[in-house]
BAVOSE-266584 format. One record per residue (C-alpha): residue number from 1; x, y, z. Coordinates in steps of 0.001 Angstrom, whole numbers. Layout:
<tinus>
[tinu NUM,[X,Y,Z]]
...
</tinus>
This chain:
<tinus>
[tinu 1,[141585,116275,81002]]
[tinu 2,[140128,118619,83624]]
[tinu 3,[137280,119545,81249]]
[tinu 4,[136507,115896,80565]]
[tinu 5,[136335,115173,84298]]
[tinu 6,[134058,118158,84991]]
[tinu 7,[131806,117231,82065]]
[tinu 8,[131580,113674,83403]]
[tinu 9,[130645,114951,86875]]
[tinu 10,[127924,117210,85461]]
[tinu 11,[126583,114338,83348]]
[tinu 12,[126469,112108,86431]]
[tinu 13,[124670,114798,88413]]
[tinu 14,[122081,115270,85635]]
[tinu 15,[121494,111511,85437]]
[tinu 16,[121238,111257,89243]]
[tinu 17,[118753,114122,89520]]
[tinu 18,[116672,112600,86700]]
[tinu 19,[116738,109247,88486]]
[tinu 20,[115730,110939,91739]]
[tinu 21,[112854,112773,90075]]
[tinu 22,[111788,109495,88445]]
[tinu 23,[111859,107790,91857]]
[tinu 24,[109701,110499,93408]]
[tinu 25,[107079,110341,90678]]
[tinu 26,[106939,106552,91128]]
[tinu 27,[106462,106721,94897]]
[tinu 28,[102673,106930,94749]]
[tinu 29,[102587,103883,92435]]
[tinu 30,[103707,101524,95188]]
[tinu 31,[101319,99991,97737]]
[tinu 32,[102986,98809,100960]]
[tinu 33,[101338,95901,102769]]
[tinu 34,[102605,95227,106298]]
[tinu 35,[102024,91677,107574]]
[tinu 36,[100619,92991,110887]]
[tinu 37,[98743,91362,113784]]
[tinu 38,[96071,92714,116114]]
[tinu 39,[97867,91854,119365]]
[tinu 40,[98860,95192,120971]]
[tinu 41,[102624,94538,120842]]
[tinu 42,[102531,93618,117145]]
[tinu 43,[100065,96281,116025]]
[tinu 44,[102248,98976,117623]]
[tinu 45,[105330,97701,115775]]
[tinu 46,[103424,97695,112491]]
[tinu 47,[102133,101233,113117]]
[tinu 48,[105718,102351,113844]]
[tinu 49,[106856,100907,110518]]
[tinu 50,[103967,102559,108684]]
[tinu 51,[104892,105897,110268]]
[tinu 52,[108525,105434,109244]]
[tinu 53,[107611,104706,105595]]
[tinu 54,[105299,107744,105449]]
[tinu 55,[107890,109981,107108]]
[tinu 56,[110537,108967,104562]]
[tinu 57,[108034,109720,101801]]
[tinu 58,[107040,113114,103224]]
[tinu 59,[110722,114050,103720]]
[tinu 60,[111098,113542,99972]]
[tinu 61,[108325,116103,99540]]
[tinu 62,[106045,114081,97279]]
[tinu 63,[102677,112383,97439]]
[tinu 64,[102466,109737,100132]]
[tinu 65,[102201,106086,99129]]
[tinu 66,[99445,103782,100365]]
[tinu 67,[100505,101776,103442]]
[tinu 68,[98087,99088,104651]]
[tinu 69,[98116,96803,107700]]
[tinu 70,[96915,93264,107018]]
[tinu 71,[95142,92850,110371]]
[tinu 72,[92950,95900,109649]]
[tinu 73,[91518,94354,106481]]
[tinu 74,[88074,93420,107740]]
[tinu 75,[86137,90415,106614]]
[tinu 76,[89189,88222,106017]]
[tinu 77,[89985,85745,108808]]
[tinu 78,[92642,84517,106385]]
[tinu 79,[93979,87935,105331]]
[tinu 80,[97446,86888,106554]]
[tinu 81,[97537,84247,103804]]
[tinu 82,[97535,87137,101266]]
[tinu 83,[96201,85264,98213]]
[tinu 84,[92536,85815,99230]]
[tinu 85,[93258,89578,99071]]
[tinu 86,[94451,89559,95439]]
[tinu 87,[91024,90359,93990]]
[tinu 88,[90653,93358,96334]]
[tinu 89,[94153,94533,95405]]
[tinu 90,[93390,94172,91717]]
[tinu 91,[90095,96088,91906]]
[tinu 92,[91442,98867,94149]]
[tinu 93,[94989,99351,92840]]
[tinu 94,[94967,97630,89440]]
[tinu 95,[94786,100874,87426]]
[tinu 96,[96941,103437,89212]]
[tinu 97,[99680,101428,90897]]
[tinu 98,[102723,99545,89614]]
[tinu 99,[103799,97390,92562]]
[tinu 100,[102479,95790,95713]]
[tinu 101,[105313,95448,98227]]
[tinu 102,[104825,93093,101188]]
[tinu 103,[106869,93232,104365]]
[tinu 104,[106864,92129,107982]]
[tinu 105,[106598,94458,110971]]
[tinu 106,[110362,94063,111583]]
[tinu 107,[111406,94722,107976]]
[tinu 108,[113199,98058,107691]]
[tinu 109,[112882,99900,104380]]
[tinu 110,[115034,102540,102690]]
[tinu 111,[112286,103986,100513]]
[tinu 112,[114490,105665,97876]]
[tinu 113,[116668,102544,97488]]
[tinu 114,[113579,100359,97266]]
[tinu 115,[112112,102454,94480]]
[tinu 116,[115431,102570,92642]]
[tinu 117,[115570,98771,92936]]
[tinu 118,[112015,98309,91639]]
[tinu 119,[112854,100794,88867]]
[tinu 120,[115210,98209,87326]]
[tinu 121,[112184,96076,86445]]
[tinu 122,[109575,96836,83798]]
[tinu 123,[106393,97215,85867]]
[tinu 124,[104206,96496,82834]]
[tinu 125,[105388,92852,82901]]
[tinu 126,[104704,90075,85418]]
[tinu 127,[107326,90136,88182]]
[tinu 128,[107638,88218,91438]]
[tinu 129,[110626,89646,93343]]
[tinu 130,[112228,88691,96656]]
[tinu 131,[115167,87318,98579]]
[tinu 132,[115353,83686,97488]]
[tinu 133,[115163,80767,99913]]
[tinu 134,[115282,77112,98897]]
[tinu 135,[115213,73707,100567]]
[tinu 136,[118517,71883,100884]]
[tinu 137,[116568,68615,100934]]
[tinu 138,[112897,67822,100467]]
[tinu 139,[110962,68373,103667]]
[tinu 140,[107685,67413,105303]]
[tinu 141,[106632,71055,105801]]
[tinu 142,[106602,71420,102001]]
[tinu 143,[104983,68009,101451]]
[tinu 144,[108316,66746,100061]]
[tinu 145,[107912,68981,96991]]
[tinu 146,[110640,68840,94317]]
[tinu 147,[112054,65682,95897]]
[tinu 148,[114362,65099,92884]]
[tinu 149,[116139,68409,93444]]
[tinu 150,[114545,70725,96015]]
[tinu 151,[117146,73477,95436]]
[tinu 152,[115591,74322,92043]]
[tinu 153,[112459,75910,93535]]
[tinu 154,[112935,79353,95092]]
[tinu 155,[110506,81110,97438]]
[tinu 156,[110727,84509,99166]]
[tinu 157,[111998,85261,102647]]
[tinu 158,[109160,87486,103875]]
[tinu 159,[111470,89164,106409]]
[tinu 160,[113353,90850,103530]]
[tinu 161,[110140,92021,101853]]
[tinu 162,[108863,90843,98468]]
[tinu 163,[107027,92445,95568]]
[tinu 164,[104461,91649,92881]]
[tinu 165,[103988,93792,89797]]
[tinu 166,[100385,94865,89198]]
[tinu 167,[100028,92821,85963]]
[tinu 168,[100839,89715,88024]]
[tinu 169,[98394,90762,90764]]
[tinu 170,[95676,91171,88113]]
[tinu 171,[96475,87759,86643]]
[tinu 172,[96353,86076,90074]]
[tinu 173,[93046,87794,90873]]
[tinu 174,[91563,86482,87632]]
[tinu 175,[92837,82961,88303]]
[tinu 176,[91462,82991,91855]]
[tinu 177,[88048,83990,90536]]
[tinu 178,[87843,80995,88213]]
[tinu 179,[89830,78528,90376]]
[tinu 180,[89406,79062,94131]]
[tinu 181,[92271,77931,96363]]
[tinu 182,[92262,74163,96717]]
[tinu 183,[94498,73432,99694]]
[tinu 184,[92764,72954,103038]]
[tinu 185,[95886,73724,105044]]
[tinu 186,[98239,76706,105125]]
[tinu 187,[101492,75482,106645]]
[tinu 188,[104352,77485,105136]]
[tinu 189,[102841,80513,103459]]
[tinu 190,[105928,81762,101612]]
[tinu 191,[106401,78394,99898]]
[tinu 192,[102696,77991,99111]]
[tinu 193,[102404,81472,97571]]
[tinu 194,[105464,80829,95392]]
[tinu 195,[103959,77502,94257]]
[tinu 196,[100654,79164,93402]]
[tinu 197,[102367,81902,91382]]
[tinu 198,[104645,79388,89653]]
[tinu 199,[101592,77451,88377]]
[tinu 200,[103522,74260,87621]]
[tinu 201,[106081,76129,85590]]
[tinu 202,[103656,78262,83567]]
[tinu 203,[103809,81335,85830]]
[tinu 204,[106806,83439,86810]]
[tinu 205,[109557,82074,89027]]
[tinu 206,[110778,84171,91914]]
[tinu 207,[113426,86631,90680]]
[tinu 208,[116111,87024,93383]]
[tinu 209,[116844,90660,94282]]
[tinu 210,[120170,91222,96115]]
[tinu 211,[118932,94544,97556]]
[tinu 212,[116253,92699,99575]]
[tinu 213,[118262,91754,102679]]
[tinu 214,[117779,90209,106117]]
[tinu 215,[121042,91422,107629]]
[tinu 216,[120685,93433,110798]]
[tinu 217,[120108,97109,110174]]
[tinu 218,[123433,97932,111930]]
[tinu 219,[125526,95443,109934]]
[tinu 220,[128376,96649,107713]]
[tinu 221,[126902,94481,104931]]
[tinu 222,[123788,96581,104378]]
[tinu 223,[125114,99495,102316]]
[tinu 224,[123590,98138,99099]]
[tinu 225,[120339,97027,100783]]
[tinu 226,[116900,98495,100158]]
[tinu 227,[115547,96423,103054]]
[tinu 228,[117042,95071,106270]]
[tinu 229,[115641,93139,109209]]
[tinu 230,[115644,94523,112717]]
[tinu 231,[114605,91892,115201]]
[tinu 232,[116077,88508,115904]]
[tinu 233,[114452,87965,119338]]
[tinu 234,[112291,90729,120842]]
[tinu 235,[112937,91876,124407]]
[tinu 236,[110771,94537,126052]]
[tinu 237,[112313,95359,129424]]
[tinu 238,[113127,92565,131880]]
[tinu 239,[112468,88930,130864]]
[tinu 240,[109455,87482,132674]]
[tinu 241,[110323,85516,135809]]
[tinu 242,[110788,81748,135618]]
[tinu 243,[107980,81404,138165]]
[tinu 244,[105584,83226,135829]]
[tinu 245,[105581,80362,133312]]
[tinu 246,[103878,77050,134021]]
[tinu 247,[105078,74322,131625]]
[tinu 248,[102864,71319,130829]]
[tinu 249,[104482,68411,128947]]
[tinu 250,[102120,65993,127192]]
[tinu 251,[103460,62446,127206]]
[tinu 252,[102285,58828,127428]]
[tinu 253,[103642,55633,128936]]
[tinu 254,[105300,54358,125751]]
[tinu 255,[107513,57467,125537]]
[tinu 256,[108524,57713,129210]]
[tinu 257,[111743,55791,128515]]
[tinu 258,[113092,57620,125461]]
[tinu 259,[111583,61121,125203]]
[tinu 260,[111374,62256,128830]]
[tinu 261,[115126,61685,129474]]
[tinu 262,[115833,64100,126582]]
[tinu 263,[113702,66803,128239]]
[tinu 264,[115537,66211,131524]]
[tinu 265,[118972,66411,129849]]
[tinu 266,[118137,69601,127990]]
[tinu 267,[115582,72257,128890]]
[tinu 268,[113827,70987,132054]]
[tinu 269,[116344,72849,134272]]
[tinu 270,[115205,76172,132731]]
[tinu 271,[111624,75678,133942]]
[tinu 272,[110701,76579,137532]]
[tinu 273,[107171,75108,137264]]
[tinu 274,[106836,71965,135157]]
[tinu 275,[104499,68953,135186]]
[tinu 276,[104392,65875,132964]]
[tinu 277,[100906,64669,132019]]
[tinu 278,[100463,61061,130952]]
[tinu 279,[98090,58110,130865]]
[tinu 280,[100163,56470,133612]]
[tinu 281,[101473,57789,136933]]
[tinu 282,[105219,57115,137041]]
[tinu 283,[106739,58408,140288]]
[tinu 284,[110315,58290,138937]]
[tinu 285,[109619,61152,136466]]
[tinu 286,[107079,62042,138033]]
[tinu 287,[104092,61962,135677]]
[tinu 288,[100498,62818,136530]]
[tinu 289,[97747,60548,135220]]
[tinu 290,[94924,62830,134109]]
[tinu 291,[92556,59890,133738]]
[tinu 292,[92434,60413,129970]]
[tinu 293,[93402,57327,127935]]
[tinu 294,[96164,57871,125357]]
[tinu 295,[95016,58182,121744]]
[tinu 296,[97011,57478,118587]]
[tinu 297,[96098,60773,116934]]
[tinu 298,[94824,64134,118253]]
[tinu 299,[95035,64693,122003]]
[tinu 300,[92162,67099,122504]]
[tinu 301,[90829,65447,125670]]
[tinu 302,[94256,65538,127328]]
[tinu 303,[94905,69170,126376]]
[tinu 304,[91565,70400,127736]]
[tinu 305,[92213,68482,130975]]
[tinu 306,[95546,70351,131242]]
[tinu 307,[93786,73685,130654]]
[tinu 308,[91241,72873,133400]]
[tinu 309,[94029,71879,135773]]
[tinu 310,[95972,75090,135082]]
[tinu 311,[92834,77148,135651]]
[tinu 312,[91751,75401,138846]]
[tinu 313,[94837,73956,140562]]
[tinu 314,[98057,75687,139538]]
[tinu 315,[99193,78853,141290]]
[tinu 316,[96606,81528,140427]]
[tinu 317,[99396,84100,140248]]
[tinu 318,[101093,82332,137315]]
[tinu 319,[100199,84383,134227]]
[tinu 320,[101527,82091,131466]]
[tinu 321,[100916,78466,130468]]
[tinu 322,[103042,76629,127888]]
[tinu 323,[101882,73256,126548]]
[tinu 324,[104501,71197,124700]]
[tinu 325,[104843,67668,123374]]
[tinu 326,[107386,65305,124924]]
[tinu 327,[109459,65641,121731]]
[tinu 328,[109416,69457,121697]]
[tinu 329,[112779,71148,122291]]
[tinu 330,[112211,74616,123730]]
[tinu 331,[114269,77449,125188]]
[tinu 332,[112411,78688,128279]]
[tinu 333,[115268,81183,128677]]
[tinu 334,[114379,82808,125328]]
[tinu 335,[110642,82435,125853]]
[tinu 336,[110993,84552,129012]]
[tinu 337,[112505,87336,126881]]
[tinu 338,[109831,87004,124208]]
[tinu 339,[106966,87067,126724]]
[tinu 340,[108273,90367,128141]]
[tinu 341,[106675,91940,125042]]
[tinu 342,[103170,90594,125688]]
[tinu 343,[100564,91838,128133]]
[tinu 344,[99344,88919,130296]]
[tinu 345,[96115,90885,130889]]
[tinu 346,[95234,90379,127222]]
[tinu 347,[93949,87025,125943]]
[tinu 348,[97153,85816,124247]]
[tinu 349,[97432,82531,122338]]
[tinu 350,[100946,82432,120867]]
[tinu 351,[103054,80092,118723]]
[tinu 352,[103555,79075,115101]]
[tinu 353,[100444,79843,113044]]
[tinu 354,[98881,77439,110557]]
[tinu 355,[95587,77870,108752]]
[tinu 356,[92715,75543,107901]]
[tinu 357,[90178,76234,105133]]
[tinu 358,[90986,79948,105101]]
[tinu 359,[89919,80383,101475]]
[tinu 360,[86402,79386,102526]]
[tinu 361,[86005,80988,105958]]
[tinu 362,[88000,78555,108115]]
[tinu 363,[90272,79481,111004]]
[tinu 364,[93899,79933,112054]]
[tinu 365,[95474,77830,114781]]
[tinu 366,[98738,77435,116692]]
[tinu 367,[100411,74183,115702]]
[tinu 368,[101020,72129,118836]]
[tinu 369,[104454,70604,118300]]
[tinu 370,[106277,73940,118356]]
[tinu 371,[104661,74783,121697]]
[tinu 372,[101431,76639,122524]]
[tinu 373,[101598,79623,124888]]
[tinu 374,[98474,80921,126671]]
[tinu 375,[97897,83881,128969]]
[tinu 376,[95791,82849,131960]]
[tinu 377,[92974,85135,130815]]
[tinu 378,[92921,83380,127407]]
[tinu 379,[92509,80017,129202]]
[tinu 380,[89727,81449,131404]]
[tinu 381,[87827,82886,128434]]
[tinu 382,[88166,79607,126545]]
[tinu 383,[86910,77449,129420]]
[tinu 384,[84050,79859,130169]]
[tinu 385,[82904,79572,126554]]
[tinu 386,[82043,75861,126809]]
[tinu 387,[83749,75283,123446]]
[tinu 388,[85145,71753,123759]]
[tinu 389,[86508,68753,121846]]
[tinu 390,[84088,67108,119427]]
[tinu 391,[85918,63863,120254]]
[tinu 392,[88680,62938,122716]]
[tinu 393,[91107,62210,119855]]
[tinu 394,[90311,65358,117838]]
[tinu 395,[93413,67400,116941]]
[tinu 396,[93811,69626,120002]]
[tinu 397,[95569,72485,118225]]
[tinu 398,[92881,72763,115542]]
[tinu 399,[90010,72601,118061]]
[tinu 400,[91696,75382,120062]]
[tinu 401,[92022,77463,116886]]
[tinu 402,[88345,76936,116102]]
[tinu 403,[87326,77868,119674]]
[tinu 404,[89409,81051,119804]]
[tinu 405,[88202,82043,116349]]
[tinu 406,[84594,81639,117541]]
[tinu 407,[85403,83828,120558]]
[tinu 408,[86878,86522,118330]]
[tinu 409,[90287,86108,120025]]
[tinu 410,[92966,86234,117323]]
[tinu 411,[95931,83916,117586]]
[tinu 412,[99377,85520,117665]]
[tinu 413,[102063,84212,115352]]
[tinu 414,[105770,84051,116109]]
[tinu 415,[108147,82556,113510]]
[tinu 416,[110519,81619,116357]]
[tinu 417,[108424,78517,117205]]
[tinu 418,[108957,75568,114845]]
[tinu 419,[106798,72509,114232]]
[tinu 420,[109724,70634,112632]]
[tinu 421,[113501,70124,113004]]
[tinu 422,[116219,72661,112081]]
[tinu 423,[117130,70650,108978]]
[tinu 424,[113543,71068,107698]]
[tinu 425,[114014,74829,107189]]
[tinu 426,[116216,76724,104734]]
[tinu 427,[119509,77828,106283]]
[tinu 428,[118917,81379,105051]]
[tinu 429,[115591,81496,106908]]
[tinu 430,[117050,80400,110252]]
[tinu 431,[120097,82675,109886]]
[tinu 432,[118174,85774,111046]]
[tinu 433,[116354,84041,113894]]
[tinu 434,[117093,83258,117516]]
[tinu 435,[114680,80309,117683]]
[tinu 436,[112497,79458,120678]]
[tinu 437,[111555,75870,119754]]
[tinu 438,[111929,72908,117410]]
[tinu 439,[109977,69663,117325]]
[tinu 440,[110410,65965,116479]]
[tinu 441,[113312,63608,117106]]
[tinu 442,[113391,61833,113700]]
[tinu 443,[116889,60975,112499]]
[tinu 444,[118588,63556,114703]]
[tinu 445,[120341,63657,118039]]
[tinu 446,[117849,65866,119931]]
[tinu 447,[120333,66651,122723]]
[tinu 448,[122812,67901,120140]]
[tinu 449,[120100,69956,118422]]
[tinu 450,[119137,71564,121740]]
[tinu 451,[122691,72546,122669]]
[tinu 452,[123422,73851,119180]]
[tinu 453,[120250,75846,118566]]
[tinu 454,[118431,76537,121816]]
[tinu 455,[120686,76426,124894]]
[tinu 456,[121176,79729,126750]]
[tinu 457,[124811,79573,125606]]
[tinu 458,[126051,77812,122495]]
[tinu 459,[128538,76068,124773]]
[tinu 460,[126835,74231,127608]]
[tinu 461,[128019,71810,130203]]
[tinu 462,[126261,68451,130249]]
[tinu 463,[127431,65819,132740]]
[tinu 464,[130747,67613,132905]]
[tinu 465,[131309,67522,129133]]
[tinu 466,[131543,70540,126877]]
[tinu 467,[129426,70482,123737]]
[tinu 468,[130436,72551,120742]]
[tinu 469,[128560,71836,117530]]
[tinu 470,[128377,73518,114202]]
[tinu 471,[124861,74327,113011]]
[tinu 472,[126059,73222,109573]]
[tinu 473,[126167,69630,110865]]
[tinu 474,[122483,69695,111753]]
</tinus>
């Protein structure tokens, strides 16, 4: 029996060393794409990740893989939407590579495990691999897709990393050449990419890969993981002071009675400097009438009046401006931590990023409902540029995106801001976030949502009552 055991051990060792050699020869066939941003905080994090991948590769003693940063790909305002890059990927890497692996700046990668994981799949076939997310119910952010049964359609959690085999990249490049992207808007990129690849059932579905993980890198669960996720809410030193954030709430007379009381019951107490801007001066709130009539759709005129007021009248020492809707739920407490990572001397325009017309040279913008954060210098550069609303009821967030794009000031995306309600996002997506905001009061109790998802503590006192909610209920 001893001989059998020894023979087995030797066989295992031979197989393992073969597998390891196979992994090393495959290393140069993978192209890593980091979903980076040009803001100094984000570009540094992406560079750190690139260095880590290359160090792991050099420690293995083999040729280094290609590691690219999305924000350095010139000529593509919409490079972050990835699909416009497929033709470049196909031309440049279509012959000598096997996989394109996409990740975020906070994705952590075990290179050997990743290559062993990819090695289970035949790279000569079309593969779309990732950690699967799905909608529990059909949702506005996905245009109510798959309303009959939204759970059937799976899309990748970018935080865990996701991969395309080169044959699929080549096929997508060919399709994009003959059929340019149709959609004007990019709202939820991971869902839209999966839909494009799926091609109404004719293309590959996402194949779930259990080794692509979003558990924290220090969790006991990550032994089997090729990827983990390292950052739930960034903090770089001390949180910024309450007095360093000026909060502007956009409202109008018809919502004074139902929306403003929610703000006052929830997050108003976290803000040291806050003003409510309306079409009617109501001293009981109090609101400030900016002299701009309310409009049924975009509020460009009102938003630019707020920017002018911040620039000319608010304390000149206040480095940050946040503009929110009266039905935005926001954690100023968490925003103070997040803003510790940004340099207020840079023109920063921060929030949840959407895109408009990016296949044909459009622009990115910060969607207003989740909250728009500006450094004072960004506001000054914008107002000095004379870029303004083309009409008072133009969509303010899109006009701002267009203006900043024209100025060459990139917007900065954070997935912690949300244009919709918690129930509009997959549970698996929110599970590795400490969110900063949600938006809209449809069919929810907004006070309950605030105290469950956004309050400084999950248990908060409100009028002497204790609130304890399960996120599952929301």
